[in-house]
C-alpha positions in Angstrom: -41.6 -49.0 -23.7 -44.0 -50.3 -26.4 -44.2 -47.8 -29.3 -48.0 -47.6 -29.0 -47.7 -46.6 -25.4 -45.0 -44.1 -26.2 -47.2 -42.6 -28.9 -50.2 -42.3 -26.5 -48.0 -40.6 -23.9 -46.7 -38.1 -26.5 -50.2 -37.2 -27.6 -51.5 -37.0 -24.1 -48.7 -34.8 -22.8 -48.1 -32.3 -25.5 -48.5 -29.5 -22.9 -46.1 -27.6 -20.6 -45.6 -28.8 -17.1 -44.8 -25.3 -15.9 -47.9 -23.5 -14.8 -48.0 -19.8 -14.0 -50.7 -19.0 -11.5 -52.6 -15.7 -11.4 -50.4 -13.8 -9.1 -50.5 -10.1 -10.1 -47.3 -10.4 -12.1 -47.0 -8.4 -15.4 -47.2 -10.5 -18.5 -43.5 -9.9 -19.4 -42.3 -10.8 -15.9 -44.4 -13.9 -15.8 -42.8 -15.1 -19.0 -39.3 -14.4 -17.6 -40.1 -16.5 -14.6 -41.5 -19.3 -16.7 -38.4 -19.3 -18.9 -36.1 -19.4 -16.0 -38.0 -22.4 -14.5 -38.4 -24.2 -17.8 -34.6 -24.6 -17.9 -34.5 -26.0 -14.4 -32.5 -27.5 -12.9 -30.0 -25.0 -14.4 -31.6 -21.7 -13.6 -33.8 -20.0 -11.0 -35.2 -16.6 -10.3 -32.5 -14.0 -10.4 -32.4 -10.2 -10.6 -32.5 -7.1 -8.5 -35.1 -8.0 -5.8 -38.1 -8.3 -8.1 -38.2 -12.0 -7.5 -39.4 -11.2 -3.9 -43.0 -11.0 -5.3 -43.3 -14.7 -5.9 -42.6 -18.0 -4.2 -41.4 -20.9 -6.4 -42.9 -24.2 -5.5 -41.8 -27.6 -7.0 -44.9 -29.8 -6.5 -45.8 -33.4 -7.2 -48.0 -33.7 -10.3 -51.0 -35.0 -8.3 -51.1 -31.7 -6.5 -51.7 -29.6 -9.6 -55.4 -28.9 -9.1 -55.3 -28.2 -5.4 -52.3 -25.9 -5.8 -54.3 -24.0 -8.4 -57.0 -23.6 -5.9 -54.7 -22.5 -3.1 -52.7 -19.9 -5.1 -55.3 -17.1 -4.9 -56.0 -17.4 -1.1 -52.3 -17.6 -0.4 -51.8 -14.4 -2.4 -54.6 -12.7 -0.6 -53.2 -13.6 2.8 -49.5 -12.9 2.1 -49.3 -10.6 -0.9 -47.1 -13.1 -2.5 -47.7 -14.7 -5.9 -46.9 -18.3 -6.8 -45.0 -20.1 -9.6 -45.3 -23.8 -9.8 -43.3 -26.6 -11.4 -45.3 -29.8 -11.5 -43.7 -33.2 -12.2 -43.0 -36.5 -10.6 -41.6 -36.1 -7.1 -38.4 -38.0 -8.2 -37.8 -35.6 -11.1 -38.3 -32.5 -8.9 -35.9 -33.9 -6.3 -33.2 -34.4 -8.9 -33.8 -30.9 -10.2 -33.4 -29.4 -6.7 -30.4 -31.6 -6.0 -28.8 -30.0 -9.1 -29.6 -26.4 -8.2 -31.8 -24.7 -5.6 -34.1 -22.9 -8.1 -37.2 -23.6 -5.9 -38.2 -22.2 -2.5 -40.5 -25.1 -1.5 -40.6 -28.8 -2.3 -43.9 -30.7 -2.1 -43.4 -34.5 -2.5 -45.9 -37.3 -2.8 -43.8 -39.4 -0.4 -41.2 -38.9 2.3 -38.4 -40.9 0.7 -37.5 -38.2 -1.8 -37.5 -35.6 0.9 -35.1 -37.9 2.8 -33.0 -38.0 -0.3 -32.7 -34.2 -0.4 -32.2 -33.9 3.3 -29.3 -36.4 3.2 -27.7 -34.2 0.5 -28.2 -31.0 2.4 -30.7 -29.5 0.0 -33.6 -28.8 2.4 -34.0 -27.1 5.8 -34.6 -30.1 7.9 -36.6 -28.4 10.7 -39.2 -27.2 8.1 -40.2 -30.7 7.1 -43.9 -31.5 7.6 -46.6 -33.9 6.4 -49.5 -31.9 5.1 -51.9 -34.4 3.4 -52.6 -38.0 2.6 -54.2 -39.9 -0.3 -55.4 -43.3 -1.4 -55.2 -45.4 -4.5 -58.0 -46.3 -7.0 -58.1 -48.5 -10.0 -59.7 -46.6 -12.9 -61.0 -47.3 -16.4 -62.1 -45.1 -19.3 -65.8 -44.1 -18.8 -66.8 -46.0 -22.0 -64.9 -49.2 -21.2 -66.8 -52.4 -20.4 -64.6 -53.5 -17.4 -66.0 -54.3 -14.0 -64.0 -55.3 -10.9 -65.2 -56.5 -7.6 -61.9 -57.2 -6.0 -58.3 -56.2 -6.8 -57.2 -59.8 -6.9 -59.2 -60.3 -10.1 -57.4 -57.5 -11.9 -55.1 -59.8 -13.9 -58.2 -61.7 -15.3 -59.5 -58.7 -17.1 -58.9 -58.5 -20.9 -57.3 -55.0 -20.9 -54.4 -53.9 -23.1 -52.1 -52.1 -20.6 -52.1 -51.2 -16.9 -51.0 -47.5 -16.7 -48.9 -46.6 -13.7 -46.6 -43.8 -12.8 -43.1 -45.3 -13.2 -43.0 -47.9 -10.4 -39.2 -47.7 -10.2 -39.1 -44.0 -9.2 -42.4 -42.1 -9.0 -44.2 -42.4 -5.7 -47.6 -43.2 -7.2 -46.1 -46.0 -9.1 -44.2 -47.3 -6.2 -47.3 -47.2 -4.0 -49.3 -49.1 -6.7 -46.6 -51.8 -7.1 -46.4 -52.1 -3.3 -50.2 -52.6 -3.1 -50.3 -55.2 -5.9 -47.4 -57.2 -4.4 -49.3 -57.3 -1.1 -52.5 -58.9 -2.4 -51.2 -62.4 -3.1 -48.4 -64.4 -1.5 -44.9 -63.9 -3.0 -46.2 -61.0 -5.0 -47.9 -63.3 -7.6 -50.5 -60.8 -8.8 -47.8 -58.2 -9.6 -45.8 -60.8 -11.5 -48.9 -61.7 -13.5 -49.5 -58.0 -14.4 -45.9 -56.8 -14.9 -45.8 -57.6 -18.6 -48.8 -55.3 -19.2 -47.6 -52.3 -17.2 -47.1 -49.1 -19.1 -44.9 -46.8 -17.0 -45.6 -43.1 -17.2 -43.5 -40.2 -16.0 -46.0 -39.1 -13.3 -49.4 -39.9 -12.1 -51.2 -37.4 -14.3 -49.5 -39.0 -17.3 -50.8 -42.4 -16.1 -54.3 -40.9 -15.8 -54.1 -39.4 -19.3 -53.3 -42.8 -20.9 -56.6 -44.2 -19.4 -58.5 -41.1 -20.6 -57.1 -41.8 -24.1 -58.0 -45.4 -24.6 -60.9 -47.6 -23.3 -58.6 -50.7 -23.5 -56.2 -49.3 -20.8 -56.7 -49.5 -17.0 -54.7 -47.5 -14.5 -53.9 -47.1 -10.8 -53.8 -43.5 -9.7 -54.6 -41.4 -6.6 -58.3 -41.0 -5.7 -57.9 -37.2 -6.1 -56.6 -37.6 -9.7 -59.5 -39.8 -10.6 -61.9 -37.3 -9.1 -60.4 -34.5 -11.3 -61.3 -36.3 -14.6 -64.7 -36.7 -16.3 -63.2 -39.3 -18.7 -62.6 -42.1 -16.3 -64.6 -44.0 -13.7 -63.4 -45.8 -10.6 -63.5 -49.6 -10.8 -62.1 -50.3 -7.3 -61.2 -48.1 -4.3 -58.3 -49.5 -2.3 -59.3 -49.5 1.4 -57.1 -47.3 3.5 -56.5 -50.2 5.9 -55.2 -52.4 3.1 -53.4 -49.8 1.0 -50.1 -48.0 1.3 -49.6 -45.1 3.8 -49.6 -42.3 1.2 -48.4 -39.1 2.8 -47.4 -35.8 1.2 -44.3 -34.1 2.7 -43.2 -30.4 2.4 -40.0 -28.7 3.1 -38.1 -25.4 2.5 -35.3 -25.7 0.0 -32.0 -24.6 1.3 -30.5 -21.7 -0.8 -33.8 -21.1 -2.7 -34.4 -17.6 -4.1 -37.0 -16.5 -1.6 -36.7 -18.3 1.8 -39.0 -15.8 3.6 -41.8 -16.4 1.1 -41.1 -20.1 1.2 -41.7 -20.2 4.9 -44.9 -18.2 4.5 -46.1 -20.7 2.0 -45.3 -23.7 4.3 -47.2 -21.9 7.2 -50.2 -21.3 4.9 -50.1 -24.9 3.8 -50.4 -26.1 7.4 -53.2 -23.6 8.2 -57.0 -24.0 8.3 -57.8 -22.5 5.0 -55.4 -24.8 3.1 -56.7 -27.8 5.1 -60.3 -27.0 4.1 -59.4 -26.8 0.4 -57.4 -30.0 0.6 -60.3 -31.8 2.2 -62.8 -30.4 -0.3 -60.6 -31.8 -3.1 -60.4 -35.3 -1.6 -57.1 -35.3 0.3 -57.0 -36.7 3.8 -54.7 -36.1 6.8 -53.7 -39.6 7.9 -53.9 -43.2 6.9 -56.7 -44.0 9.4 -59.1 -41.4 7.9 
């Protein structure tokens, strides 16, 4: 990766990926849970039954805001607190494959759930699709760029195109798939490839755009809506974009399977659906 891009990523991501939600835990126990998760995939919640108060959820980075919003209503309805680990779906899947420190896995695509199912790491009958999303092309709010059609993207005089890693992260894979589909033989992608700045997850890709008016990005619509520092140049029509579906499953051997099942049930219920809709998520490619 170009050293300038690396430096931008370092400055944009000097914050922890582990987020402790308000869950009624004491301060000391919250720190213990965070410490155990921060060393994942090598450690999970252990102890003498105290861990039953929380459910540990490994969630795609693009779900960070909506999971914050769902944590409190879930606790009200179940009496169970939440601890989240946010990262790229690929990173989370590798962590779960190494050790079952999570109760629930929320992936931005189905392929990484397939990966874990093939390796016997999830409870297959608990798999479910719970939301959908779409792609947008974004720029810094102070940038001069305009874009009427995606096919003209390579003609813009930008420095880098920020994507979640297109080799592994769902958001980046979706973006590459879309760009390859616009022109025959993937010509647009080939023209753009030298200017792609791969990021570890979609929020990292968004942060690069927030940091530099010379950088464009392709992220989920919900990520763009979460930022006041970017503006949408182009919305990818659902009919022409990739079928972006979020998949959930119970992790086999996780610390709190009963609480994990409760969380999955809540995620499929009306209150969670209302919050997801309010935050821009859909429930099918045709919507």
